[in-house]
N, C-alpha and C positions, 0 to 999 in steps of 0.2 A: 504494500500500500504506500510505502514511503517514496518509491520511485515515481509513481504517477503524480504524487503531490509535489515532489521536487521538480518534475518536469513542468507542472503547471506554474509553480512559483517562479521558475526560470523564465517561462514564457511571459508572465506578467511583468517581472522585473526588467527583462529585456525590452519589452514593448514600452514601458514607462521611461526607461533610460533613452530609448530611441526617440520618443516624443520630445523629451527635453533637448536632446542633441539636435534633432531636426528643427525644432523651434529656434534654438540659438543660431544655427547656421542660416536658417531662412530669414530671420530678422536681420542678421548681419548682411546677407546678400541684398536684401531689400533696401536697407539703409545706405550701405556703402556704394553699391553698384546701381541701385534703383532699377533692379531687374526682377523678372519672375523667378520663383524658386524652381530649380530643375526637378524633374520627376525622380531622379535617383535620391535626392535629399528628402522628398516627400515619402519615399518608400523606406527610409532608414529605420523607422520603428519595426517594420516587418522583418527586415534583415536581422536586427538585434533580437527580436522575439524568436526567430528561428534558431539563432545561436543559443539563446537562453534555454530553449527546449532541450538541447543536447547537453549544455553545460550544467544545468540544474541537477540532473541525476548523478553526474560525475562528482559534483561537490557534495551531494548527499552521501555517496559511497565513501568518499574520503573522510567525511565527518563521522561516519559509522565506525570506521576503523579505530578512531581515537577513543 
């Protein structure tokens, strides 16, 4: 049961971190260059969520050993 919960936690944390990163990059691009935010930046939360989906269980396994 811990592995699915760890995967879900990694997914949520990755998505939230991606939202913060994309917002910071997007605001910077908009203010400095007065340009539209590229699609790759808008998709950043999904990239980090996918990474968190795999990293979450790895962190849980490592914590389980200690």
